[in-house]
N, CA and C atoms as a LAMMPS dump frame, in Angstrom:
ITEM: TIMESTEP
0
ITEM: NUMBER OF ATOMS
342
ITEM: BOX BOUNDS ff ff ff
-5.0000000000000000e+02 5.0000000000000000e+02
-5.0000000000000000e+02 5.0000000000000000e+02
-5.0000000000000000e+02 5.0000000000000000e+02
ITEM: ATOMS id mol type element x y z
1 1 1 N 35.935 -17.971 -238.409
2 1 2 C 36.615 -16.866 -238.549
3 1 3 C 38.18 -17.117 -238.368
4 2 1 N 39.154 -16.352 -239.104
5 2 2 C 40.455 -16.601 -239.042
6 2 3 C 40.896 -15.671 -237.92
7 3 1 N 42.056 -15.877 -237.283
8 3 2 C 42.466 -14.853 -236.366
9 3 3 C 43.591 -13.901 -237.148
10 4 1 N 43.713 -12.728 -236.754
11 4 2 C 44.506 -11.792 -237.3
12 4 3 C 46.052 -12.197 -236.986
13 5 1 N 46.698 -11.934 -238.224
14 5 2 C 48.214 -12.285 -237.925
15 5 3 C 48.648 -11.592 -236.682
16 6 1 N 49.629 -12.345 -236.044
17 6 2 C 50.243 -11.793 -234.805
18 6 3 C 51.029 -10.348 -235.164
19 7 1 N 50.895 -9.566 -234.217
20 7 2 C 51.679 -8.249 -234.252
21 7 3 C 52.994 -8.554 -234.507
22 8 1 N 53.602 -7.972 -235.265
23 8 2 C 55.161 -7.735 -235.694
24 8 3 C 55.762 -6.923 -234.317
25 9 1 N 56.832 -7.528 -233.643
26 9 2 C 57.685 -6.87 -232.925
27 9 3 C 58.975 -6.844 -233.244
28 10 1 N 59.649 -5.873 -232.685
29 10 2 C 61.054 -5.794 -232.998
30 10 3 C 61.917 -7.132 -232.973
31 11 1 N 61.571 -7.833 -231.843
32 11 2 C 62.37 -9.216 -231.467
33 11 3 C 61.9 -10.171 -232.718
34 12 1 N 60.565 -10.139 -233.129
35 12 2 C 60.151 -11.212 -234.191
36 12 3 C 60.769 -10.66 -235.323
37 13 1 N 60.874 -9.383 -235.817
38 13 2 C 61.642 -8.758 -236.969
39 13 3 C 63.021 -9.457 -237.05
40 14 1 N 63.736 -9.318 -235.964
41 14 2 C 65.088 -9.746 -235.888
42 14 3 C 65.227 -11.097 -236.202
43 15 1 N 64.494 -12.015 -235.647
44 15 2 C 64.329 -13.5 -235.722
45 15 3 C 63.988 -13.775 -237.263
46 16 1 N 63.04 -13.086 -237.955
47 16 2 C 62.884 -13.34 -239.233
48 16 3 C 64.006 -12.892 -240.261
49 17 1 N 64.822 -11.866 -239.638
50 17 2 C 66.001 -11.603 -240.585
51 17 3 C 67.03 -12.571 -240.335
52 18 1 N 67.3 -13.065 -239.141
53 18 2 C 68.405 -14.125 -239.042
54 18 3 C 67.756 -15.422 -239.62
55 19 1 N 66.656 -15.532 -239.77
56 19 2 C 66.194 -16.719 -240.631
57 19 3 C 66.734 -16.768 -242.015
58 20 1 N 66.3 -15.62 -242.755
59 20 2 C 66.854 -15.299 -244.005
60 20 3 C 68.231 -15.333 -244.241
61 21 1 N 68.971 -14.805 -243.321
62 21 2 C 70.337 -14.774 -243.429
63 21 3 C 71.162 -16.19 -243.508
64 22 1 N 70.254 -17.052 -242.502
65 22 2 C 70.766 -18.446 -242.247
66 22 3 C 70.454 -19.089 -243.697
67 23 1 N 69.076 -18.863 -244.139
68 23 2 C 68.966 -19.62 -245.42
69 23 3 C 69.867 -19.347 -246.546
70 24 1 N 70.12 -18.039 -246.696
71 24 2 C 71.212 -17.483 -247.683
72 24 3 C 72.591 -18.597 -247.507
73 25 1 N 73.02 -18.432 -246.135
74 25 2 C 74.279 -19.279 -245.683
75 25 3 C 73.898 -20.433 -246.38
76 26 1 N 72.96 -21.228 -245.976
77 26 2 C 72.641 -22.576 -246.354
78 26 3 C 72.843 -22.668 -247.752
79 27 1 N 72.094 -21.912 -248.765
80 27 2 C 72.283 -22.094 -249.993
81 27 3 C 73.693 -21.912 -250.731
82 28 1 N 74.43 -20.782 -249.916
83 28 2 C 75.723 -20.742 -250.436
84 28 3 C 76.617 -21.955 -250.11
85 29 1 N 76.351 -22.594 -248.916
86 29 2 C 77.007 -24.005 -248.693
87 29 3 C 76.716 -24.924 -249.82
88 30 1 N 75.383 -25.156 -250.039
89 30 2 C 75.158 -25.913 -250.988
90 30 3 C 75.505 -25.864 -252.306
91 31 1 N 75.736 -24.566 -252.703
92 31 2 C 76.429 -24.315 -253.959
93 31 3 C 78.022 -24.737 -253.793
94 32 1 N 78.725 -24.466 -252.775
95 32 2 C 80.136 -24.918 -252.646
96 32 3 C 80.259 -26.325 -252.802
97 33 1 N 79.124 -26.84 -252.082
98 33 2 C 79.17 -28.602 -252.198
99 33 3 C 78.977 -28.905 -253.786
100 34 1 N 78.203 -28.552 -254.42
101 34 2 C 78.034 -28.646 -255.831
102 34 3 C 79.124 -28.513 -256.642
103 35 1 N 79.661 -27.233 -256.443
104 35 2 C 80.902 -26.852 -257.325
105 35 3 C 82.079 -28.01 -256.905
106 36 1 N 82.14 -28.264 -255.602
107 36 2 C 83.288 -29.453 -255.445
108 36 3 C 82.954 -30.718 -255.953
109 37 1 N 82.011 -31.11 -255.817
110 37 2 C 81.405 -32.472 -256.65
111 37 3 C 81.572 -32.248 -257.958
112 38 1 N 81.47 -31.264 -258.79
113 38 2 C 81.862 -31.162 -260.053
114 38 3 C 83.248 -31.174 -260.346
115 39 1 N 83.938 -30.624 -259.297
116 39 2 C 85.558 -30.604 -259.541
117 39 3 C 85.943 -31.934 -259.461
118 40 1 N 85.398 -32.84 -258.567
119 40 2 C 85.888 -34.095 -258.192
120 40 3 C 85.425 -34.979 -259.508
121 41 1 N 84.42 -34.731 -260.018
122 41 2 C 83.832 -35.567 -261.221
123 41 3 C 84.843 -35.349 -262.337
124 42 1 N 84.944 -33.917 -262.437
125 42 2 C 86.112 -33.551 -263.614
126 42 3 C 87.383 -34.18 -263.683
127 43 1 N 87.844 -34.37 -262.273
128 43 2 C 89.201 -35.081 -262.037
129 43 3 C 89.164 -36.414 -262.421
130 44 1 N 88.1 -37.22 -262.072
131 44 2 C 87.864 -38.471 -262.557
132 44 3 C 87.838 -38.714 -263.944
133 45 1 N 87.466 -37.594 -264.722
134 45 2 C 87.363 -37.935 -266.21
135 45 3 C 88.775 -37.582 -266.863
136 46 1 N 89.719 -37.058 -266.222
137 46 2 C 90.84 -36.863 -266.712
138 46 3 C 91.839 -38.066 -266.945
139 47 1 N 92.725 -38.034 -268.086
140 47 2 C 93.383 -39.002 -268.436
141 47 3 C 94.857 -38.742 -267.882
142 48 1 N 95.482 -39.808 -267.215
143 48 2 C 96.645 -39.719 -266.908
144 48 3 C 97.605 -39.177 -267.884
145 49 1 N 98.538 -38.421 -267.417
146 49 2 C 99.622 -37.779 -268.333
147 49 3 C 100.525 -38.874 -269.198
148 50 1 N 100.693 -38.872 -270.382
149 50 2 C 101.357 -39.735 -270.873
150 50 3 C 102.952 -39.915 -270.51
151 51 1 N 103.382 -41.157 -270.557
152 51 2 C 104.814 -40.993 -269.864
153 51 3 C 105.871 -40.333 -270.694
154 52 1 N 106.789 -39.943 -270.219
155 52 2 C 107.808 -39.116 -270.955
156 52 3 C 108.482 -39.886 -272.042
157 53 1 N 108.832 -39.325 -273.065
158 53 2 C 109.543 -40.036 -274.057
159 53 3 C 111.021 -40.716 -273.402
160 54 1 N 111.514 -41.616 -274.096
161 54 2 C 112.69 -42.256 -273.652
162 54 3 C 113.975 -41.4 -273.784
163 55 1 N 113.821 -40.498 -274.705
164 55 2 C 115.068 -39.701 -275.23
165 55 3 C 114.506 -38.421 -275.68
166 56 1 N 115.501 -37.315 -275.278
167 56 2 C 115.133 -35.864 -275.577
168 56 3 C 116.604 -35.374 -276.276
169 57 1 N 116.283 -34.605 -277.256
170 57 2 C 117.425 -33.883 -277.983
171 57 3 C 117.063 -32.257 -277.66
172 58 1 N 118.035 -31.787 -276.754
173 58 2 C 117.932 -30.318 -276.599
174 58 3 C 118.573 -29.624 -277.74
175 59 1 N 117.719 -28.472 -278.318
176 59 2 C 118.302 -27.849 -279.335
177 59 3 C 118.643 -26.494 -278.735
178 60 1 N 119.762 -25.748 -279.55
179 60 2 C 120.271 -24.656 -279.04
180 60 3 C 119.666 -23.252 -279.202
181 61 1 N 119.968 -22.201 -279.144
182 61 2 C 119.069 -21.019 -279.388
183 61 3 C 119.812 -20.467 -280.671
184 62 1 N 118.843 -19.776 -281.364
185 62 2 C 119.184 -18.998 -282.612
186 62 3 C 118.634 -19.643 -283.863
187 63 1 N 119.175 -19.205 -285.081
188 63 2 C 118.9 -19.448 -286.476
189 63 3 C 119.279 -21.043 -286.476
190 64 1 N 118.289 -21.8 -287.119
191 64 2 C 118.628 -23.286 -287.206
192 64 3 C 118.434 -23.971 -286.022
193 65 1 N 118.823 -23.47 -284.954
194 65 2 C 118.609 -24.295 -283.603
195 65 3 C 119.241 -25.724 -283.772
196 66 1 N 120.604 -25.649 -283.821
197 66 2 C 121.106 -27.192 -284.033
198 66 3 C 121.019 -27.804 -282.594
199 67 1 N 121.267 -29.111 -282.747
200 67 2 C 121.121 -29.968 -281.555
201 67 3 C 122.233 -29.602 -280.548
202 68 1 N 121.848 -29.457 -279.148
203 68 2 C 122.99 -29.006 -278.286
204 68 3 C 123.374 -30.213 -277.375
205 69 1 N 122.404 -31.079 -276.8
206 69 2 C 122.573 -31.917 -275.759
207 69 3 C 121.465 -33.004 -276.087
208 70 1 N 122.019 -34.133 -275.669
209 70 2 C 120.938 -35.517 -275.724
210 70 3 C 120.829 -35.714 -274.093
211 71 1 N 119.51 -36.172 -273.798
212 71 2 C 119.107 -36.284 -272.63
213 71 3 C 118.061 -37.706 -272.579
214 72 1 N 118.165 -38.114 -271.239
215 72 2 C 117.263 -39.371 -271.104
216 72 3 C 115.763 -38.566 -271.083
217 73 1 N 114.772 -39.272 -271.31
218 73 2 C 113.441 -38.642 -271.036
219 73 3 C 113.106 -38.146 -269.716
220 74 1 N 113.825 -38.871 -268.587
221 74 2 C 113.367 -38.483 -267.293
222 74 3 C 114.276 -37.519 -266.562
223 75 1 N 115.128 -36.981 -267.24
224 75 2 C 116.456 -36.262 -266.811
225 75 3 C 115.666 -34.839 -266.29
226 76 1 N 116.269 -34.411 -265.164
227 76 2 C 115.838 -33.19 -264.445
228 76 3 C 116.311 -31.912 -265.095
229 77 1 N 117.426 -32.162 -265.79
230 77 2 C 118.19 -30.94 -266.387
231 77 3 C 117.559 -30.663 -267.713
232 78 1 N 116.33 -30.906 -268.194
233 78 2 C 116.027 -30.78 -269.364
234 78 3 C 115.439 -29.108 -269.51
235 79 1 N 115.105 -28.594 -270.547
236 79 2 C 114.704 -27.256 -270.893
237 79 3 C 113.623 -27.236 -271.831
238 80 1 N 113.155 -26.013 -271.917
239 80 2 C 112.262 -26.078 -272.952
240 80 3 C 112.494 -26.352 -274.433
241 81 1 N 113.501 -26.444 -274.903
242 81 2 C 113.854 -26.477 -276.038
243 81 3 C 114.253 -27.939 -276.551
244 82 1 N 113.706 -28.895 -275.836
245 82 2 C 113.838 -30.34 -275.957
246 82 3 C 112.605 -30.767 -276.856
247 83 1 N 113.153 -31.803 -277.628
248 83 2 C 112.231 -32.431 -278.563
249 83 3 C 112.304 -33.991 -278.521
250 84 1 N 111.154 -34.905 -278.255
251 84 2 C 111.329 -36.252 -278.276
252 84 3 C 112.123 -36.905 -279.223
253 85 1 N 112.893 -37.876 -279.058
254 85 2 C 113.653 -38.588 -280.067
255 85 3 C 113.617 -39.988 -279.762
256 86 1 N 113.731 -40.774 -281.061
257 86 2 C 113.699 -42.168 -281
258 86 3 C 115.101 -42.64 -280.551
259 87 1 N 115.385 -43.882 -280.227
260 87 2 C 116.701 -44.222 -279.732
261 87 3 C 117.528 -44.177 -280.924
262 88 1 N 117.208 -44.543 -282.378
263 88 2 C 118.229 -44.289 -283.185
264 88 3 C 118.438 -42.949 -283.576
265 89 1 N 117.591 -41.922 -283.172
266 89 2 C 118.078 -40.621 -283.52
267 89 3 C 119.008 -39.951 -282.187
268 90 1 N 118.807 -40.477 -281.299
269 90 2 C 119.438 -40.243 -280.001
270 90 3 C 120.938 -40.773 -280.344
271 91 1 N 121.075 -41.967 -280.718
272 91 2 C 122.47 -42.661 -280.911
273 91 3 C 123.004 -41.961 -281.994
274 92 1 N 122.514 -41.472 -283.065
275 92 2 C 122.962 -40.5 -284.248
276 92 3 C 123.462 -39.364 -283.662
277 93 1 N 122.732 -38.747 -283.125
278 93 2 C 123.215 -37.446 -282.626
279 93 3 C 124.356 -37.438 -281.797
280 94 1 N 124.481 -38.613 -280.943
281 94 2 C 125.908 -38.693 -280.114
282 94 3 C 126.95 -38.924 -280.897
283 95 1 N 126.666 -39.865 -281.941
284 95 2 C 127.694 -40.413 -282.789
285 95 3 C 127.923 -39.077 -283.836
286 96 1 N 127.203 -38.09 -283.984
287 96 2 C 127.691 -37.097 -284.788
288 96 3 C 128.219 -35.816 -283.951
289 97 1 N 128.622 -36.101 -282.526
290 97 2 C 129.34 -35.119 -281.746
291 97 3 C 128.487 -34.189 -281.144
292 98 1 N 126.945 -34.544 -280.89
293 98 2 C 126.3 -33.795 -280.084
294 98 3 C 126.526 -34.358 -278.52
295 99 1 N 126.866 -33.402 -277.613
296 99 2 C 127.068 -33.913 -276.292
297 99 3 C 126.149 -34.473 -275.505
298 100 1 N 126.453 -35.253 -274.575
299 100 2 C 125.517 -35.855 -273.894
300 100 3 C 125.42 -35.099 -272.616
301 101 1 N 124.095 -35.133 -271.99
302 101 2 C 123.966 -34.553 -270.595
303 101 3 C 124.74 -35.211 -269.416
304 102 1 N 125.432 -34.383 -268.962
305 102 2 C 126.523 -34.906 -267.809
306 102 3 C 125.73 -35.266 -266.61
307 103 1 N 124.339 -35.191 -266.633
308 103 2 C 123.486 -35.728 -265.268
309 103 3 C 123.021 -36.877 -265.514
310 104 1 N 122.341 -37.067 -266.662
311 104 2 C 121.564 -38.448 -266.895
312 104 3 C 122.323 -39.346 -267.796
313 105 1 N 123.536 -39.034 -268.329
314 105 2 C 124.341 -39.801 -269.285
315 105 3 C 123.7 -40.617 -270.138
316 106 1 N 122.979 -40.018 -271.068
317 106 2 C 122.459 -40.904 -272.247
318 106 3 C 123.355 -41.88 -272.768
319 107 1 N 124.572 -41.514 -272.933
320 107 2 C 125.7 -42.21 -273.775
321 107 3 C 125.884 -43.501 -273.184
322 108 1 N 126.041 -43.346 -271.98
323 108 2 C 126.073 -44.605 -271.08
324 108 3 C 124.862 -45.481 -271.199
325 109 1 N 123.603 -45.325 -271.156
326 109 2 C 122.295 -45.961 -271.227
327 109 3 C 122.326 -46.558 -272.79
328 110 1 N 122.848 -45.813 -273.774
329 110 2 C 122.689 -46.317 -275.059
330 110 3 C 123.89 -47.101 -275.443
331 111 1 N 125.093 -47.141 -274.545
332 111 2 C 126.108 -47.79 -274.889
333 111 3 C 127.08 -47.214 -276.039
334 112 1 N 126.98 -45.941 -276.222
335 112 2 C 127.851 -45.098 -276.982
336 112 3 C 128.623 -44.123 -276.157
337 113 1 N 129.768 -44.733 -276.042
338 113 2 C 130.923 -44.004 -275.195
339 113 3 C 131.972 -43.621 -276.055
340 114 1 N 132.698 -42.624 -275.834
341 114 2 C 133.876 -41.976 -276.549
342 114 3 C 135.011 -42.742 -276.417
């Protein structure tokens, strides 16, 4: 014959409640670990950012957006209105009177001085 289940006591009920809470906490921690592992795996799959272009031409504001300044690709003073340019395009823009950035001095780097 089997013995009857032990009688439930308030203390035993509290211990079972604690066990359920701890199991939920353990599952939450395991979920956090799985999420972190997915983030790490996704970062490993990312490709590095392409290198910046060698030259940039900053365009003005308004209709037609004429070229305003020429920059080195690594210049810190570029704005959102910049487009990548080839060496020939940058030289041509400087020769046509587009001003050179006073910070990165693309005219010096290209050998185009006034």
